[in-house]
C-alpha positions as CSV (number, residue, x, y, z in Angstrom):
1,X,53.2,-45.5,11.0
2,X,52.3,-42.3,12.9
3,X,54.6,-41.9,15.9
4,X,54.3,-38.8,18.1
5,X,57.5,-37.5,19.5
6,X,56.9,-36.6,23.1
7,X,60.4,-35.6,24.3
8,X,63.1,-33.5,22.7
9,X,66.3,-35.2,21.4
10,X,68.9,-35.5,24.1
11,X,72.1,-37.2,25.1
12,X,72.1,-40.7,26.6
13,X,73.3,-39.4,29.9
14,X,70.3,-37.2,30.3
15,X,67.8,-40.0,29.5
16,X,69.4,-43.1,31.0
17,X,67.5,-43.1,34.3
18,X,64.2,-43.1,32.4
19,X,64.7,-46.3,30.5
20,X,64.8,-50.0,31.4
21,X,67.9,-52.1,30.9
22,X,66.2,-53.9,28.0
23,X,65.5,-50.6,26.2
24,X,69.1,-49.4,27.0
25,X,70.4,-52.5,25.2
26,X,68.5,-51.5,22.1
27,X,69.4,-47.8,22.3
28,X,73.1,-48.7,22.8
29,X,73.3,-51.5,20.2
30,X,76.5,-51.1,18.3
31,X,75.8,-53.6,15.5
32,X,73.0,-53.9,12.9
33,X,69.6,-54.1,14.5
34,X,68.6,-56.5,11.7
35,X,71.2,-58.9,12.9
36,X,69.9,-58.7,16.5
37,X,66.3,-59.4,15.3
38,X,67.4,-62.3,13.0
39,X,69.3,-63.9,15.9
40,X,66.1,-64.8,17.7
41,X,63.2,-64.3,15.2
42,X,62.2,-64.5,11.6
43,X,63.1,-61.1,10.1
44,X,61.0,-59.1,7.6
45,X,61.4,-55.6,6.3
46,X,58.3,-53.6,5.2
47,X,59.2,-50.6,3.0
48,X,56.8,-47.7,3.7
49,X,58.5,-44.9,1.8
50,X,61.6,-44.5,-0.3
51,X,61.4,-41.3,-2.4
52,X,62.4,-37.6,-2.6
53,X,60.2,-35.9,0.0
54,X,59.8,-32.8,2.2
55,X,62.0,-32.7,5.3
56,X,61.5,-30.3,8.2
57,X,64.1,-27.8,9.3
58,X,65.0,-29.7,12.4
59,X,65.9,-32.8,10.4
60,X,67.9,-30.8,8.0
61,X,69.7,-29.0,10.8
62,X,70.6,-32.3,12.5
63,X,72.6,-33.3,9.4
64,X,73.6,-29.7,8.6
65,X,72.1,-29.9,5.1
66,X,70.5,-27.2,3.0
67,X,69.8,-29.6,0.2
68,X,66.4,-29.3,-1.4
69,X,66.4,-32.8,-2.8
70,X,66.4,-35.3,0.1
71,X,65.5,-39.0,0.0
72,X,63.3,-40.2,2.8
73,X,63.2,-43.9,3.5
74,X,60.9,-45.3,6.1
75,X,60.7,-49.0,7.0
76,X,59.3,-51.2,9.7
77,X,61.5,-54.2,10.8
78,X,59.5,-57.2,12.0
79,X,60.5,-60.1,14.2
80,X,58.2,-62.9,13.3
81,X,55.0,-61.0,12.7
82,X,55.6,-58.3,15.4
83,X,56.8,-54.8,14.4
84,X,60.0,-54.2,16.4
85,X,61.6,-51.1,14.9
86,X,60.4,-48.1,12.9
87,X,63.3,-46.5,11.0
88,X,63.4,-43.3,9.0
89,X,66.5,-42.4,7.0
90,X,67.1,-38.9,5.6
91,X,69.7,-38.9,2.8
92,X,70.4,-35.7,0.8
93,X,70.7,-36.5,-2.9
94,X,74.3,-35.1,-2.8
95,X,75.2,-37.8,-0.3
96,X,73.9,-40.4,-2.7
97,X,75.5,-38.9,-5.8
98,X,78.9,-38.0,-4.4
99,X,79.1,-40.2,-1.3
100,X,77.7,-43.7,-1.9
101,X,75.2,-44.4,-4.6
102,X,73.9,-47.6,-3.0
103,X,72.2,-45.4,-0.4
104,X,69.7,-44.4,-3.1
105,X,68.9,-47.9,-4.3
106,X,68.4,-50.0,-1.1
107,X,64.8,-50.9,-1.9
108,X,63.8,-53.7,0.6
109,X,67.4,-54.4,1.6
110,X,68.2,-53.4,5.2
111,X,70.5,-50.4,5.5
112,X,72.5,-52.3,8.1
113,X,73.6,-54.7,5.4
114,X,75.9,-52.0,4.1
115,X,76.3,-49.6,7.0
116,X,78.2,-52.1,9.1
117,X,80.0,-53.9,6.3
118,X,81.6,-50.9,4.7
119,X,84.3,-49.0,6.5
120,X,83.5,-45.7,4.7
121,X,80.7,-44.6,7.1
122,X,81.5,-42.5,10.1
123,X,79.1,-42.2,13.1
124,X,79.1,-38.5,14.0
125,X,76.4,-38.0,16.7
126,X,73.6,-39.9,18.4
127,X,70.6,-38.4,20.3
128,X,67.6,-40.1,22.0
129,X,63.9,-39.3,22.5
130,X,60.7,-40.9,23.5
131,X,57.6,-41.5,21.3
132,X,54.0,-42.4,21.7
133,X,52.3,-45.0,19.4
134,X,48.9,-46.5,20.1
135,X,48.9,-45.1,23.7
136,X,52.3,-46.8,24.5
137,X,55.6,-45.1,25.1
138,X,58.7,-46.2,23.1
139,X,62.3,-44.9,22.9
140,X,64.3,-44.2,19.8
141,X,67.7,-42.9,18.7
142,X,68.8,-40.7,15.8
143,X,72.3,-41.0,14.4
144,X,74.1,-38.7,12.1
145,X,76.5,-40.5,9.8
146,X,78.8,-39.3,7.0
147,X,80.2,-41.0,4.0
148,X,83.0,-39.0,2.2
149,X,82.2,-36.2,4.6
150,X,78.6,-36.0,3.3
151,X,75.8,-36.5,5.8
152,X,72.7,-38.6,6.3
153,X,70.7,-39.7,9.4
154,X,69.0,-42.8,10.6
155,X,66.2,-42.6,13.2
156,X,65.2,-45.8,14.9
157,X,62.2,-46.2,17.3
158,X,62.3,-49.5,19.1
159,X,58.8,-50.9,19.4
160,X,59.7,-53.1,22.3
161,X,59.0,-53.0,26.0
């Protein structure tokens, strides 16, 4: 899925006047997105990528990592047959090896299945940006988490209007 980021990452206070109440509800969702989708639709996860891959300097800087081995996991979350969320998770191998091994073996399981059930994860920072996909504008958030003080990030772009 080729999304084009069209705004810089910013705080919610700086973007809140640009988004509808519906989009705000997705951007500020505190629980698992998968649970929200499952509540009203048939859920499906499509795994696009889950491997050690190149990560740009900006992504590394967000999680304050100099690691050379970083797992990139990209998924699309569907409600019925409609894509609703594109998610990209950046996990340094050190975080998997010394923080929480299950992060490296999620496969087609939603990250939210462990992220919100285990009390070992700490949400550190959340930023927001807009994206273009098929000539439409969507909003997303990027969250830095830590597990045993080791970082990873989750970016979610909400393909909803």
